[in-house]
Every structure is written in structure tokens, then in C-alpha cells.
C-alpha positions as CSV (number, residue, x, y, z in Angstrom):
1,M,-5.9,8.5,5.7
2,L,-4.7,10.7,2.4
3,C,-5.5,7.4,0.1
4,S,-9.5,8.3,0.5
5,F,-9.2,11.4,-1.3
6,S,-10.3,11.7,-5.4
7,K,-9.5,14.1,-7.2
8,P,-11.2,16.6,-9.4
9,K,-11.0,16.5,-13.5
10,T,-7.9,18.5,-14.3
11,A,-6.0,19.4,-17.4
12,E,-4.2,17.0,-19.3
13,V,-0.9,16.2,-17.7
14,G,1.6,18.5,-19.6
15,A,-0.7,21.0,-20.2
16,I,1.0,24.4,-19.7
17,S,-1.7,27.6,-19.7
18,R,-0.3,31.3,-20.7
19,S,-2.6,34.3,-20.6
20,D,-2.0,38.2,-21.0
21,N,-1.9,38.4,-17.3
22,N,-0.5,35.5,-16.2
23,P,2.9,34.1,-18.3
24,V,3.6,30.8,-18.1
25,K,1.2,28.7,-15.5
26,A,1.0,24.7,-14.8
27,H,-1.5,23.1,-13.8
28,I,-2.4,21.8,-10.7
29,G,-3.1,18.4,-12.3
30,V,0.3,18.5,-14.0
31,L,2.4,18.8,-10.8
32,I,0.6,16.9,-9.1
33,S,1.0,14.0,-11.7
34,K,4.5,15.0,-12.0
35,Y,5.5,14.9,-8.2
36,A,3.3,11.8,-7.8
37,H,5.4,9.7,-10.3
38,E,8.6,10.6,-8.3
39,L,7.1,9.9,-4.9
40,T,5.8,6.4,-6.2
41,E,9.2,5.6,-8.1
42,A,10.6,6.1,-4.2
43,G,9.0,3.8,-2.9
44,I,5.8,6.1,-1.3
45,D,2.4,5.3,-1.3
46,C,-0.4,7.3,-1.6
47,A,1.8,9.8,-3.6
48,E,-1.1,11.5,-5.5
49,A,-2.4,12.6,-1.8
50,E,0.6,13.6,-0.1
51,C,1.2,15.9,-3.5
52,E,-1.6,18.0,-2.6
53,L,-1.0,17.7,0.8
54,I,2.9,19.7,0.1
55,L,0.9,21.6,-2.9
56,C,-2.3,23.2,-0.1
57,Y,0.7,23.4,2.5
58,V,2.5,26.0,0.3
59,L,0.0,27.3,-1.0
60,K,-1.7,28.4,2.0
61,V,-5.0,26.9,0.8
62,N,-7.5,23.8,1.7
63,R,-8.1,21.0,-1.2
64,L,-11.0,22.7,-2.1
65,N,-9.4,26.3,-3.1
66,L,-6.3,24.3,-4.7
67,Y,-8.3,23.0,-7.5
68,L,-10.7,25.9,-7.6
69,H,-7.6,28.8,-6.7
70,G,-4.5,27.3,-6.6
71,E,-2.8,27.9,-10.2
72,S,-3.1,31.8,-9.7
73,L,-0.7,31.1,-6.6
74,I,1.7,29.0,-8.6
75,D,5.1,31.2,-9.0
76,D,8.6,30.7,-9.5
77,E,9.1,30.9,-5.4
78,A,6.2,28.3,-4.8
79,I,7.4,25.8,-7.1
80,A,11.0,25.8,-5.3
81,K,9.1,25.2,-2.2
82,I,7.5,22.4,-3.1
83,E,10.0,20.6,-4.9
84,N,12.3,21.3,-1.8
85,I,9.7,19.6,-0.4
86,I,9.8,17.0,-2.6
87,S,13.5,16.6,-2.9
88,K,13.8,15.9,1.1
89,R,10.7,13.6,0.7
90,I,11.6,10.7,-1.7
91,R,14.5,10.3,0.5
92,R,12.0,8.6,3.0
93,Y,12.0,11.1,5.2
94,P,8.4,11.6,6.7
95,L,6.6,14.5,5.1
96,Q,5.1,15.7,8.5
97,Y,8.8,16.4,10.0
98,I,9.5,18.4,6.5
99,L,6.2,20.2,7.2
100,G,6.2,20.5,10.9
101,E,2.5,19.3,11.3
102,S,0.4,16.1,11.8
103,W,-3.1,15.7,11.6
104,F,-4.9,14.2,14.5
105,Y,-8.7,13.7,14.9
106,G,-9.6,16.8,12.9
107,R,-6.8,18.8,14.7
108,C,-3.3,20.2,13.8
109,F,-0.5,19.0,15.5
110,Y,3.1,20.3,15.4
111,V,5.7,17.4,15.2
112,N,9.6,17.4,15.0
113,E,12.1,14.7,15.6
114,S,11.2,14.9,19.1
115,V,7.9,13.3,18.9
116,M,7.0,10.2,17.5
117,I,4.6,11.4,14.3
118,P,0.7,10.1,15.2
119,T,-0.9,7.4,14.0
120,P,-4.5,6.8,12.8
121,E,-4.3,3.7,15.0
122,T,-4.6,6.1,18.4
123,E,-7.5,7.7,17.5
124,L,-8.7,4.9,18.4
125,L,-8.0,4.7,21.8
126,C,-9.0,8.9,22.0
127,K,-12.3,7.2,20.8
128,A,-12.5,4.9,23.5
129,A,-11.7,7.0,25.9
130,I,-13.9,9.6,25.1
131,G,-17.0,6.6,25.2
132,F,-15.7,5.9,28.5
133,C,-16.3,9.1,30.1
134,E,-19.5,9.8,28.2
135,T,-21.2,6.6,28.9
136,R,-20.5,6.6,32.6
137,R,-20.8,10.4,32.9
138,I,-18.4,11.1,35.6
139,Q,-17.8,14.3,36.8
140,R,-14.6,16.7,36.2
141,P,-12.7,13.0,35.0
142,R,-9.1,12.9,35.9
143,L,-7.3,11.4,32.8
144,L,-3.5,9.7,33.1
145,D,-1.7,10.4,29.6
146,I,1.5,7.7,29.6
147,G,4.1,9.0,27.6
148,T,2.6,12.0,25.6
149,G,4.7,12.7,23.6
150,S,3.3,15.5,21.0
151,G,0.0,15.3,23.5
152,I,-1.9,13.9,21.0
153,I,-4.0,12.5,23.9
154,S,-4.1,14.6,26.3
155,I,-4.9,17.2,24.2
156,T,-7.9,15.7,22.2
157,L,-9.3,14.3,25.6
158,T,-9.2,18.3,27.0
159,C,-10.7,19.4,23.2
160,E,-13.5,16.1,23.5
161,L,-14.5,16.0,26.8
162,A,-14.7,19.5,28.6
163,D,-14.8,18.7,31.9
164,A,-11.8,16.7,31.5
165,N,-8.5,16.9,34.0
166,I,-5.4,15.6,32.7
167,T,-2.0,14.5,33.6
168,A,0.5,14.2,31.0
169,V,3.9,12.5,31.7
170,D,6.8,12.0,29.2
171,I,10.3,11.4,30.1
172,S,11.8,14.1,27.3
173,E,11.7,17.3,28.0
174,Q,12.2,18.1,24.5
175,A,9.1,15.8,23.8
176,L,7.3,17.9,26.3
177,E,8.1,20.8,24.8
178,V,6.0,20.2,21.1
179,A,3.1,19.0,23.7
180,K,3.1,22.3,25.7
181,K,3.1,24.0,22.5
182,N,0.7,22.0,21.0
183,A,-1.5,22.7,24.4
184,A,-1.2,25.9,24.1
185,K,-1.9,26.7,19.8
186,L,-5.4,24.0,20.4
187,S,-6.0,26.2,24.2
188,S,-5.6,23.0,26.1
189,E,-2.8,24.2,28.6
190,K,-5.1,25.2,31.5
191,K,-6.2,21.9,31.7
192,I,-3.7,20.0,31.4
193,C,-0.7,19.3,34.3
194,F,3.1,18.3,32.1
195,L,5.1,16.6,34.3
196,K,8.5,14.9,33.6
197,S,8.5,11.5,34.6
198,D,9.9,8.1,33.7
199,M,6.3,6.5,33.0
200,F,4.9,6.3,36.8
201,E,8.4,7.7,38.8
202,N,7.2,10.7,40.0
203,L,4.0,10.6,40.4
204,N,2.0,10.8,43.4
205,K,0.0,8.0,44.6
206,T,-2.4,10.0,46.6
207,I,-3.7,11.0,43.1
208,K,-6.5,8.3,41.8
209,F,-7.5,8.7,38.3
210,D,-10.2,7.4,36.2
211,L,-8.6,6.4,33.0
212,I,-5.1,5.2,32.8
213,L,-3.7,6.8,28.7
214,S,-1.0,5.6,26.8
215,N,0.4,4.2,23.3
216,P,3.2,3.1,24.5
217,P,6.4,1.7,22.9
218,Y,6.1,-1.7,21.7
219,I,8.0,-2.8,19.1
220,T,10.7,-5.1,19.4
221,E,14.3,-5.0,18.0
222,E,14.0,-7.2,15.5
223,E,11.1,-6.0,14.2
224,Y,13.0,-2.9,14.3
225,K,15.7,-3.9,11.7
226,T,12.7,-3.9,8.9
227,V,10.3,-1.4,9.9
228,P,9.8,1.4,6.9
229,P,12.6,4.5,6.7
230,E,9.5,6.4,7.7
231,V,9.2,4.9,11.2
232,K,13.1,4.4,11.8
233,A,12.4,8.6,12.1
234,D,10.5,8.6,14.8
235,P,12.2,8.5,17.9
236,K,13.6,5.1,19.4
237,I,12.7,5.2,22.1
238,A,9.0,5.9,21.6
239,I,8.7,3.3,19.5
240,T,11.0,0.3,20.9
241,S,10.2,-1.7,24.0
242,G,12.8,-4.9,24.4
243,T,13.1,-7.9,22.7
244,D,9.6,-8.7,22.7
245,G,8.3,-5.2,22.5
246,L,6.5,-5.6,25.8
247,D,8.7,-3.9,28.4
248,A,6.8,-0.9,29.2
249,I,3.4,-2.2,29.0
250,R,4.8,-4.4,31.5
251,V,5.7,-1.4,33.9
252,I,1.7,-0.2,33.0
253,L,0.4,-3.5,33.6
254,E,2.6,-3.8,36.9
255,Q,2.2,-0.5,38.4
256,S,-1.3,1.0,36.8
257,P,-3.7,-0.4,39.5
258,D,-1.8,2.0,42.4
259,Y,-3.3,4.8,40.1
260,L,-6.2,3.7,39.5
261,A,-9.6,5.0,41.1
262,A,-12.7,2.8,41.8
263,N,-14.2,2.1,38.3
264,G,-11.3,3.5,36.6
265,R,-10.7,1.6,33.5
266,I,-6.8,1.2,31.5
267,M,-6.2,2.1,28.3
268,F,-3.5,0.8,25.9
269,E,-2.1,0.8,22.3
270,I,-0.4,-2.4,21.6
271,G,1.3,-4.3,18.5
272,H,0.7,-6.8,16.3
273,K,0.1,-10.4,17.2
274,Q,0.8,-8.9,21.1
275,S,-2.7,-9.9,22.7
276,E,-2.6,-13.6,23.2
277,K,0.9,-12.4,25.6
278,I,-0.6,-10.0,27.0
279,A,-4.1,-11.2,28.2
280,Q,-1.6,-14.2,30.0
281,L,0.1,-11.2,31.7
282,V,-3.2,-9.8,33.1
283,E,-4.4,-13.4,33.6
284,S,-1.6,-14.4,36.5
285,D,-2.3,-10.8,37.9
286,S,-5.3,-11.2,40.4
287,R,-5.5,-7.3,40.9
288,Y,-7.5,-7.4,37.3
289,S,-11.3,-8.0,36.9
290,S,-11.5,-8.2,33.2
291,I,-9.9,-7.1,29.7
292,S,-11.7,-6.2,26.4
293,I,-9.7,-5.7,22.9
294,L,-10.6,-3.6,20.1
295,K,-9.5,-4.1,16.8
296,D,-8.7,-1.3,14.6
297,L,-10.1,-1.0,11.1
298,N,-7.0,-3.6,9.7
299,D,-9.3,-6.1,12.0
300,I,-5.9,-6.2,14.1
301,D,-5.8,-5.9,17.7
302,R,-5.3,-2.8,19.2
303,I,-6.3,-1.8,22.0
304,V,-6.5,-2.9,25.6
305,I,-9.2,-2.2,27.9
306,L,-8.2,-3.1,32.3
307,S,-10.6,-2.8,35.0
308,C,-9.4,-4.1,38.0
309,H,-10.8,-5.4,41.3
310,K,-11.5,-2.0,44.4
């Protein structure tokens, strides 16, 4: 998403301004050009957009004010902070972990090394869930978020669906602490019950959910060897799932029907080229009545939506 930025016209590269009130001052365009070159040389895409994000973070301004007023905020201390971030980023350490924040569905979430960095593809899962609840006009929908991580799915849905009641589970206590911090930050803590559980392990089967959601791990062990350094910085448990990447998904398919309310849905994210195998697993289970698959912006099968006989 950062790649969509277009940069306003700035002073020529290399330009330095001097005024009576300000000693030497670097133009925003000069800084972005300089640091974007370093990031590009390190193999990082969308380098200029990342530089804008870094400068906005350090100078505590939005993108518009970065170009309108940012130059007046640049001093030696700011330059030192920017260069410290750049030095970490060129080693391909994720910018989100460096800044301690990641944007998702228009909101800023806290992240650290205990949780997977949110991806744009998961926004499609949230949109599908919101659409389902709104179309069906479910009163106080009860939702289950399996492997909540930083809490982005649960918190996004509580913000978009005012009357939603959500149970969010994760096997990692550290991840749950991050999720709780985000829930408090975005005023969602009273709407979400966070529970330490290895998927369905600690759930009460008497409680049925209108919607079961998950962004499960789905990268194979073989694929993991070739993923970018930024992906390898994510907790491995959050992204890999056995030799075919389907271990966690098999558990979801096996156990979800026991927790699903009548007319409910199961929705989860999948990896590249996994849809056909998942369709075969679903077709061999008589409890399932339908399967739909949504494609992402790259025309890749990304979201599975299932209904059950009830």
C-alpha cells in the first residue's frame, strides 16, 4: 500500500537551504532521495514510501505536514534518529518492528516480535466478515478469532461492528499481551474476551459462534527457506504449518463445525495454490454444505468461506 504514494515536487536533490533563523537545513526531498537510495540498494521495494513513513514517525507529522512544515523540525537529533532507523532497515529488519507499529484497516496497531506483522490480504478477511454480519443483520453477532496475534481481526471487527461480541484465542501469552494492549488503545477491550488456547483446546463447546475467523499459519517448511528476511522475522509458529502448510487448517476444518451456530460461517485466509487441496478436504467432509473462495488484489485465491449443515 505504501507504493501508492506520489511525492509532491521538492527542491532539487542536493539542495541545502540556509536562513538567518535556521542554520543549515536539509530539504525533505533531499533526505528522502538519499535514504531511499540506500534502501533500494538493500533490495527494499517502495523505498521512497518507507522513507516518508520514517520521517513522519520521527518528526511526528502526517504526510501532508511532512512536506509543508517538516523541514523546520529537522535537527541533528532528528537526523540521528532517522539514520538509526535506516541502519536497521537496510539489514532487512521489518520497519514495523523498528517503529513498533503497523497500519491495518486504517488504524495504527502496536506490534513487536511476539506477533506476525499484519498484511493487506487479511483486510479482505475482515471485509468479508463485516459484509456477512451486515447483510444477515445478525443482532449481537458472536465471533471467534483463532490465533489472534496482535488482535487486528478482533479489534477491527469490534470497531466496524458496534454490537459484536468476540472471543479471541492464541497459544502465545506474549501475543495476547500485545492484543490486549491494542484493544485498550482502540477502546475494544470490553468487547473482546482474550483466552490462551491452542486453537479450540480451551473453548466451551456449549457456546456457538455466528462466525469463526482465522488467519492461520499456512507456509510450508520448504517455502519458509526462501521467504524474504522480513517474513523470517515473524514468529515462525505464526506462519509455518507442516510440510504442506495445512496442519492448522486441517484442525479448523475438523473442529469448527462443533462450535458453529445455525446459519453461521467459517472464514480463513489461505496460501498460494492451496485452494484446490482445501476444496478436496471440504468435499470429503459431509458436515459442510458449501464453499466459496475470494481472490485478493493479485487474483490469488485468498479467503475460504464455508457453511455447514445445521
